[in-house]
py3Dmol code that shows the C-alpha trace and the ligand (Angstrom):
import py3Dmol

protein = """\
ATOM      1  CA  MET A   1     195.198 158.458 207.115  1.00  0.00           C
ATOM      2  CA  LYS A   2     197.279 155.850 205.280  1.00  0.00           C
ATOM      3  CA  THR A   3     199.183 157.425 202.374  1.00  0.00           C
ATOM      4  CA  ILE A   4     200.247 155.400 199.260  1.00  0.00           C
ATOM      5  CA  PRO A   5     203.447 156.284 197.623  1.00  0.00           C
ATOM      6  CA  THR A   6     203.038 157.927 194.248  1.00  0.00           C
ATOM      7  CA  ALA A   7     205.447 155.389 192.622  1.00  0.00           C
ATOM      8  CA  SER A   8     203.289 152.648 193.528  1.00  0.00           C
ATOM      9  CA  LEU A   9     200.051 154.259 192.312  1.00  0.00           C
ATOM     10  CA  PHE A  10     201.978 155.136 188.967  1.00  0.00           C
ATOM     11  CA  ALA A  11     203.033 151.390 188.453  1.00  0.00           C
ATOM     12  CA  LEU A  12     199.350 150.111 189.255  1.00  0.00           C
ATOM     13  CA  PHE A  13     197.949 152.330 186.503  1.00  0.00           C
ATOM     14  CA  PHE A  14     200.659 152.583 184.016  1.00  0.00           C
ATOM     15  CA  VAL A  15     201.825 148.939 183.683  1.00  0.00           C
ATOM     16  CA  PRO A  16     198.636 147.392 182.350  1.00  0.00           C
ATOM     17  CA  LEU A  17     197.915 150.281 180.038  1.00  0.00           C
ATOM     18  CA  ALA A  18     201.253 150.104 178.570  1.00  0.00           C
ATOM     19  CA  ALA A  19     200.966 146.375 178.008  1.00  0.00           C
ATOM     20  CA  THR A  20     197.610 146.740 176.040  1.00  0.00           C
ATOM     21  CA  ALA A  21     197.909 150.140 174.462  1.00  0.00           C
ATOM     22  CA  ALA A  22     199.798 148.835 171.418  1.00  0.00           C
ATOM     23  CA  ASP A  23     197.400 146.205 170.184  1.00  0.00           C
ATOM     24  CA  THR A  24     193.976 147.476 171.329  1.00  0.00           C
ATOM     25  CA  PRO A  25     192.027 149.929 169.342  1.00  0.00           C
ATOM     26  CA  PRO A  26     190.815 152.911 171.197  1.00  0.00           C
ATOM     27  CA  ALA A  27     187.294 152.202 172.760  1.00  0.00           C
ATOM     28  CA  HIS A  28     185.089 155.411 173.777  1.00  0.00           C
ATOM     29  CA  THR A  29     184.131 153.472 176.932  1.00  0.00           C
ATOM     30  CA  ASP A  30     187.543 152.893 178.311  1.00  0.00           C
ATOM     31  CA  ALA A  31     188.616 154.712 181.368  1.00  0.00           C
ATOM     32  CA  PRO A  32     192.138 155.806 182.001  1.00  0.00           C
ATOM     33  CA  GLY A  33     194.247 152.743 183.037  1.00  0.00           C
ATOM     34  CA  ALA A  34     191.495 150.288 182.114  1.00  0.00           C
ATOM     35  CA  SER A  35     193.060 146.833 181.635  1.00  0.00           C
ATOM     36  CA  ALA A  36     192.785 144.580 178.495  1.00  0.00           C
ATOM     37  CA  THR A  37     190.035 142.597 180.121  1.00  0.00           C
ATOM     38  CA  GLN A  38     188.063 145.802 180.976  1.00  0.00           C
ATOM     39  CA  ILE A  39     188.488 147.064 177.178  1.00  0.00           C
ATOM     40  CA  SER A  40     187.558 143.843 175.675  1.00  0.00           C
ATOM     41  CA  ARG A  41     184.534 143.383 177.817  1.00  0.00           C
ATOM     42  CA  ALA A  42     183.527 147.310 177.007  1.00  0.00           C
ATOM     43  CA  ASN A  43     183.803 146.280 173.301  1.00  0.00           C
ATOM     44  CA  SER A  44     181.580 143.110 173.587  1.00  0.00           C
ATOM     45  CA  GLN A  45     179.008 145.033 175.446  1.00  0.00           C
ATOM     46  CA  SER A  46     178.778 147.999 172.999  1.00  0.00           C
ATOM     47  CA  ASN A  47     175.429 148.659 171.589  1.00  0.00           C
ATOM     48  CA  THR A  48     174.546 147.485 167.930  1.00  0.00           C
ATOM     49  CA  VAL A  49     171.860 149.796 166.791  1.00  0.00           C
ATOM     50  CA  TYR A  50     169.445 149.494 163.728  1.00  0.00           C
ATOM     51  CA  ILE A  51     167.038 152.190 162.634  1.00  0.00           C
ATOM     52  CA  ALA A  52     164.099 152.021 160.453  1.00  0.00           C
ATOM     53  CA  ARG A  53     162.350 155.350 159.593  1.00  0.00           C
ATOM     54  CA  LEU A  54     158.883 154.721 158.786  1.00  0.00           C
ATOM     55  CA  HIS A  55     157.071 156.641 155.870  1.00  0.00           C
ATOM     56  CA  SER A  56     153.330 156.635 155.291  1.00  0.00           C
ATOM     57  CA  MET A  57     151.736 154.076 152.867  1.00  0.00           C
ATOM     58  CA  ASN A  58     147.893 154.067 151.521  1.00  0.00           C
ATOM     59  CA  THR A  59     147.321 157.581 152.634  1.00  0.00           C
ATOM     60  CA  LYS A  60     144.155 157.738 150.393  1.00  0.00           C
ATOM     61  CA  VAL A  61     142.688 155.219 152.779  1.00  0.00           C
ATOM     62  CA  THR A  62     143.837 156.735 156.168  1.00  0.00           C
ATOM     63  CA  GLY A  63     143.787 160.298 155.036  1.00  0.00           C
ATOM     64  CA  LEU A  64     146.988 160.751 157.443  1.00  0.00           C
ATOM     65  CA  GLN A  65     150.669 160.950 156.839  1.00  0.00           C
ATOM     66  CA  THR A  66     151.530 158.256 159.363  1.00  0.00           C
ATOM     67  CA  VAL A  67     155.332 158.567 160.164  1.00  0.00           C
ATOM     68  CA  GLY A  68     157.813 156.862 162.941  1.00  0.00           C
ATOM     69  CA  GLU A  69     160.757 155.283 163.588  1.00  0.00           C
ATOM     70  CA  ALA A  70     161.507 151.633 164.572  1.00  0.00           C
ATOM     71  CA  LYS A  71     164.744 150.918 166.602  1.00  0.00           C
ATOM     72  CA  PHE A  72     166.700 147.916 167.511  1.00  0.00           C
ATOM     73  CA  VAL A  73     169.501 148.130 169.929  1.00  0.00           C
ATOM     74  CA  THR A  74     171.434 145.012 171.097  1.00  0.00           C
ATOM     75  CA  ARG A  75     173.535 145.107 174.197  1.00  0.00           C
ATOM     76  CA  GLY A  76     174.766 141.668 175.331  1.00  0.00           C
ATOM     77  CA  ASN A  77     172.043 139.270 175.066  1.00  0.00           C
ATOM     78  CA  THR A  78     169.420 141.802 175.143  1.00  0.00           C
ATOM     79  CA  LEU A  79     167.515 143.228 171.967  1.00  0.00           C
ATOM     80  CA  THR A  80     165.531 146.351 172.763  1.00  0.00           C
ATOM     81  CA  ILE A  81     162.847 146.789 170.174  1.00  0.00           C
ATOM     82  CA  SER A  82     161.217 150.206 170.226  1.00  0.00           C
ATOM     83  CA  VAL A  83     158.669 151.780 167.836  1.00  0.00           C
ATOM     84  CA  GLU A  84     157.282 155.293 167.913  1.00  0.00           C
ATOM     85  CA  VAL A  85     154.337 156.388 165.592  1.00  0.00           C
ATOM     86  CA  LYS A  86     152.635 159.504 164.884  1.00  0.00           C
ATOM     87  CA  ALA A  87     149.527 160.195 162.890  1.00  0.00           C
ATOM     88  CA  ALA A  88     148.312 156.812 162.780  1.00  0.00           C
ATOM     89  CA  PRO A  89     144.393 155.963 162.659  1.00  0.00           C
ATOM     90  CA  PRO A  90     143.642 156.831 166.248  1.00  0.00           C
ATOM     91  CA  GLY A  91     142.279 154.652 168.944  1.00  0.00           C
ATOM     92  CA  ILE A  92     142.832 151.308 167.135  1.00  0.00           C
ATOM     93  CA  THR A  93     145.280 148.487 167.447  1.00  0.00           C
ATOM     94  CA  HIS A  94     148.197 148.447 165.117  1.00  0.00           C
ATOM     95  CA  TRP A  95     149.749 145.330 164.134  1.00  0.00           C
ATOM     96  CA  GLN A  96     153.539 145.777 163.433  1.00  0.00           C
ATOM     97  CA  HIS A  97     156.120 143.433 162.385  1.00  0.00           C
ATOM     98  CA  PHE A  98     159.393 143.004 160.365  1.00  0.00           C
ATOM     99  CA  HIS A  99     158.978 141.447 157.052  1.00  0.00           C
ATOM    100  CA  GLY A 100     161.455 139.965 154.977  1.00  0.00           C
ATOM    101  CA  PHE A 101     162.617 136.937 152.521  1.00  0.00           C
ATOM    102  CA  LYS A 102     163.337 133.538 153.818  1.00  0.00           C
ATOM    103  CA  ASP A 103     166.338 133.315 151.446  1.00  0.00           C
ATOM    104  CA  ASN A 104     167.722 136.489 153.259  1.00  0.00           C
ATOM    105  CA  HIS A 105     167.797 138.806 150.213  1.00  0.00           C
ATOM    106  CA  ALA A 106     167.322 142.400 151.038  1.00  0.00           C
ATOM    107  CA  ALA A 107     163.537 143.443 151.322  1.00  0.00           C
ATOM    108  CA  THR A 108     162.445 146.987 150.347  1.00  0.00           C
ATOM    109  CA  CYS A 109     159.378 148.886 150.991  1.00  0.00           C
ATOM    110  CA  PRO A 110     156.694 148.677 148.294  1.00  0.00           C
ATOM    111  CA  THR A 111     156.680 151.403 145.578  1.00  0.00           C
ATOM    112  CA  GLU A 112     153.388 152.436 143.743  1.00  0.00           C
ATOM    113  CA  ALA A 113     154.461 149.580 141.360  1.00  0.00           C
ATOM    114  CA  ALA A 114     153.341 147.198 143.890  1.00  0.00           C
ATOM    115  CA  ASP A 115     149.806 147.881 143.462  1.00  0.00           C
ATOM    116  CA  MET A 116     149.286 145.185 140.785  1.00  0.00           C
ATOM    117  CA  ASN A 117     145.549 145.290 140.512  1.00  0.00           C
ATOM    118  CA  GLY A 118     145.661 148.958 139.955  1.00  0.00           C
ATOM    119  CA  ASP A 119     142.928 149.754 142.787  1.00  0.00           C
ATOM    120  CA  GLY A 120     144.996 152.374 144.206  1.00  0.00           C
ATOM    121  CA  ILE A 121     145.617 150.552 147.459  1.00  0.00           C
ATOM    122  CA  ILE A 122     148.829 148.457 148.086  1.00  0.00           C
ATOM    123  CA  ASP A 123     147.402 145.514 150.361  1.00  0.00           C
ATOM    124  CA  LEU A 124     149.417 143.120 152.418  1.00  0.00           C
ATOM    125  CA  ILE A 125     149.699 140.397 149.592  1.00  0.00           C
ATOM    126  CA  GLU A 126     150.711 143.175 146.920  1.00  0.00           C
ATOM    127  CA  THR A 127     153.847 143.919 149.312  1.00  0.00           C
ATOM    128  CA  GLU A 128     155.233 140.377 149.184  1.00  0.00           C
ATOM    129  CA  PRO A 129     157.334 140.663 145.967  1.00  0.00           C
ATOM    130  CA  MET A 130     159.312 143.568 147.140  1.00  0.00           C
ATOM    131  CA  SER A 131     159.040 143.157 150.953  1.00  0.00           C
ATOM    132  CA  GLY A 132     158.766 139.367 151.568  1.00  0.00           C
ATOM    133  CA  THR A 133     156.385 137.860 154.230  1.00  0.00           C
ATOM    134  CA  THR A 134     155.486 138.665 157.868  1.00  0.00           C
ATOM    135  CA  MET A 135     158.325 137.407 160.181  1.00  0.00           C
ATOM    136  CA  VAL A 136     158.695 138.698 163.787  1.00  0.00           C
ATOM    137  CA  PRO A 137     155.818 140.544 165.688  1.00  0.00           C
ATOM    138  CA  PHE A 138     156.267 143.674 167.712  1.00  0.00           C
ATOM    139  CA  ASP A 139     153.722 142.445 170.345  1.00  0.00           C
ATOM    140  CA  ASP A 140     153.860 141.375 173.983  1.00  0.00           C
ATOM    141  CA  VAL A 141     155.766 138.496 173.194  1.00  0.00           C
ATOM    142  CA  PRO A 142     157.922 138.645 170.074  1.00  0.00           C
ATOM    143  CA  VAL A 143     159.844 135.417 170.817  1.00  0.00           C
ATOM    144  CA  ALA A 144     156.623 133.623 170.643  1.00  0.00           C
ATOM    145  CA  MET A 145     156.268 134.814 166.754  1.00  0.00           C
ATOM    146  CA  ASP A 146     152.532 134.291 167.023  1.00  0.00           C
ATOM    147  CA  VAL A 147     151.498 136.931 164.446  1.00  0.00           C
ATOM    148  CA  ALA A 148     147.899 136.576 164.717  1.00  0.00           C
ATOM    149  CA  HIS A 149     147.278 136.130 168.493  1.00  0.00           C
ATOM    150  CA  GLY A 150     149.808 138.813 169.960  1.00  0.00           C
ATOM    151  CA  ALA A 151     148.855 141.862 171.728  1.00  0.00           C
ATOM    152  CA  TYR A 152     149.768 144.699 169.639  1.00  0.00           C
ATOM    153  CA  PRO A 153     149.934 148.479 170.775  1.00  0.00           C
ATOM    154  CA  LYS A 154     146.792 150.722 170.377  1.00  0.00           C
ATOM    155  CA  ALA A 155     147.305 154.194 169.232  1.00  0.00           C
ATOM    156  CA  SER A 156     146.048 157.155 171.329  1.00  0.00           C
ATOM    157  CA  ALA A 157     143.170 159.463 170.367  1.00  0.00           C
ATOM    158  CA  ALA A 158     145.866 161.712 168.699  1.00  0.00           C
ATOM    159  CA  GLY A 159     147.050 158.679 166.692  1.00  0.00           C
ATOM    160  CA  THR A 160     150.475 158.108 168.563  1.00  0.00           C
ATOM    161  CA  TYR A 161     151.840 155.346 170.355  1.00  0.00           C
ATOM    162  CA  MET A 162     155.311 153.949 171.650  1.00  0.00           C
ATOM    163  CA  TYR A 163     156.063 150.538 171.967  1.00  0.00           C
ATOM    164  CA  ARG A 164     159.206 149.341 173.708  1.00  0.00           C
ATOM    165  CA  LYS A 165     160.077 145.609 174.453  1.00  0.00           C
ATOM    166  CA  PRO A 166     163.424 143.968 175.511  1.00  0.00           C
ATOM    167  CA  VAL A 167     163.778 140.509 174.547  1.00  0.00           C
ATOM    168  CA  SER A 168     166.284 137.829 174.650  1.00  0.00           C
ATOM    169  CA  LEU A 169     168.275 138.008 171.489  1.00  0.00           C
ATOM    170  CA  LYS A 170     169.302 134.276 171.785  1.00  0.00           C
ATOM    171  CA  GLY A 171     165.817 133.467 172.381  1.00  0.00           C
ATOM    172  CA  LEU A 172     164.468 135.295 169.364  1.00  0.00           C
ATOM    173  CA  THR A 173     167.320 134.032 167.215  1.00  0.00           C
ATOM    174  CA  ALA A 174     166.510 130.427 168.055  1.00  0.00           C
ATOM    175  CA  ALA A 175     162.723 130.919 167.751  1.00  0.00           C
ATOM    176  CA  PHE A 176     163.321 132.732 164.169  1.00  0.00           C
ATOM    177  CA  ALA A 177     165.791 130.030 163.027  1.00  0.00           C
ATOM    178  CA  LYS A 178     163.043 127.327 164.042  1.00  0.00           C
ATOM    179  CA  VAL A 179     160.236 129.123 162.082  1.00  0.00           C
ATOM    180  CA  ILE A 180     162.164 130.695 159.234  1.00  0.00           C
ATOM    181  CA  ASP A 181     164.219 127.777 157.692  1.00  0.00           C
ATOM    182  CA  ASP A 182     167.246 128.015 159.906  1.00  0.00           C
ATOM    183  CA  ARG A 183     167.786 131.704 158.918  1.00  0.00           C
ATOM    184  CA  LYS A 184     169.696 134.337 160.902  1.00  0.00           C
ATOM    185  CA  LEU A 185     167.813 137.444 161.861  1.00  0.00           C
ATOM    186  CA  ASP A 186     169.668 139.715 159.423  1.00  0.00           C
ATOM    187  CA  LEU A 187     167.955 142.801 160.470  1.00  0.00           C
ATOM    188  CA  ASP A 188     169.329 145.110 157.916  1.00  0.00           C
ATOM    189  CA  HIS A 189     167.727 142.940 155.218  1.00  0.00           C
ATOM    190  CA  ARG A 190     164.333 143.407 156.636  1.00  0.00           C
ATOM    191  CA  VAL A 191     161.635 146.008 156.465  1.00  0.00           C
ATOM    192  CA  VAL A 192     159.168 147.223 159.290  1.00  0.00           C
ATOM    193  CA  PHE A 193     155.646 147.680 158.695  1.00  0.00           C
ATOM    194  CA  ILE A 194     152.757 149.246 160.652  1.00  0.00           C
ATOM    195  CA  HIS A 195     149.346 147.976 159.741  1.00  0.00           C
ATOM    196  CA  GLY A 196     145.748 148.885 160.591  1.00  0.00           C
ATOM    197  CA  VAL A 197     142.937 151.168 159.506  1.00  0.00           C
ATOM    198  CA  SER A 198     139.518 151.611 161.159  1.00  0.00           C
ATOM    199  CA  PRO A 199     137.245 148.652 161.085  1.00  0.00           C
ATOM    200  CA  ASP A 200     134.682 150.903 159.629  1.00  0.00           C
ATOM    201  CA  ALA A 201     136.949 152.004 156.759  1.00  0.00           C
ATOM    202  CA  LYS A 202     135.331 150.922 153.441  1.00  0.00           C
ATOM    203  CA  LEU A 203     137.801 149.035 151.310  1.00  0.00           C
ATOM    204  CA  PRO A 204     137.060 147.759 147.726  1.00  0.00           C
ATOM    205  CA  PRO A 205     136.731 143.765 147.595  1.00  0.00           C
ATOM    206  CA  SER A 206     139.848 143.878 145.544  1.00  0.00           C
ATOM    207  CA  VAL A 207     142.019 144.628 148.712  1.00  0.00           C
ATOM    208  CA  ALA A 208     143.352 141.345 149.835  1.00  0.00           C
ATOM    209  CA  SER A 209     144.417 140.153 153.277  1.00  0.00           C
ATOM    210  CA  LEU A 210     145.942 137.057 154.832  1.00  0.00           C
ATOM    211  CA  GLY A 211     143.463 134.098 155.351  1.00  0.00           C
ATOM    212  CA  ASP A 212     140.086 135.316 156.956  1.00  0.00           C
ATOM    213  CA  ILE A 213     141.853 138.183 158.759  1.00  0.00           C
ATOM    214  CA  PRO A 214     140.017 141.322 157.780  1.00  0.00           C
ATOM    215  CA  ALA A 215     141.875 143.635 155.354  1.00  0.00           C
ATOM    216  CA  GLN A 216     141.163 146.679 157.761  1.00  0.00           C
ATOM    217  CA  ILE A 217     143.703 144.902 160.166  1.00  0.00           C
ATOM    218  CA  THR A 218     146.445 143.952 157.716  1.00  0.00           C
ATOM    219  CA  LEU A 219     146.400 147.053 155.527  1.00  0.00           C
ATOM    220  CA  PRO A 220     150.072 148.623 155.536  1.00  0.00           C
ATOM    221  CA  ILE A 221     149.967 152.128 156.709  1.00  0.00           C
ATOM    222  CA  ALA A 222     153.785 152.879 157.221  1.00  0.00           C
ATOM    223  CA  CYS A 223     156.943 150.975 156.009  1.00  0.00           C
ATOM    224  CA  GLY A 224     160.704 151.636 156.664  1.00  0.00           C
ATOM    225  CA  GLU A 225     163.718 149.650 155.586  1.00  0.00           C
ATOM    226  CA  ILE A 226     165.973 148.770 158.527  1.00  0.00           C
ATOM    227  CA  GLU A 227     169.691 150.089 158.447  1.00  0.00           C
ATOM    228  CA  ARG A 228     172.496 149.497 160.747  1.00  0.00           C
ATOM    229  CA  VAL A 229     173.664 152.712 162.062  1.00  0.00           C
ATOM    230  CA  GLY A 230     176.325 152.182 164.392  1.00  0.00           C
ATOM    231  CA  ARG A 231     177.752 149.712 167.115  1.00  0.00           C
TER     232      ARG A 231
END
"""
ligand_1 = """\
1
CU
Cu 153.467 143.225 159.199
"""
view = py3Dmol.view(width=600, height=400)
view.addModel(protein, "pdb")
view.setStyle({"model": 0}, {"cartoon": {"style": "trace"}})
view.addModel(ligand_1, "xyz")
view.setStyle({"model": 1}, {"stick": {}})
view.zoomTo()
view.show()
């Protein structure tokens, strides 16, 4: 077996580390003896994480406390969107998106004050002053930004679902800029909405929707503000 003198090994590890230790902030991903190139690559590949904790809305209609979490993790050019929902109206498809303002000011989840017509229900149109408008769908092809025709997840008989979709960050950023006045994604200025009650749910005619889409499809059942939680 060929042996390497200890002095050579020491030089191999120590020299590049010594050259970079002074000006490189510590990275949790770096291995002992990692070179400057390795460290900077590890930093640029670090995760950026955004989370929206979803709280229930329109519980008088659903009779449920729909909760969940939406998570956005970027790593390199991949943005992985995941949404986990519990206690949603079971057995039906749930539209889900982030909403926001075209001028990028921070969107918030609607409060009770959003119920402008006082019918006890906050419909999609009533969310707009606080939450902005529908932007990116969490469907089969988010980059297509085709809100009305995407395939959305369906809740189980127990009212749960999990959605997970890796998308191209460059692709989504470009599609977003094209559709939304050349704006950036600015995830931490957006809110996530989960929509949808049973098609049989009786809603008063005062409950508004978008175009000719039934209000049962667009009615918000959960909302959460997106926050950046780490890198
Ligand atoms: Cu929406």
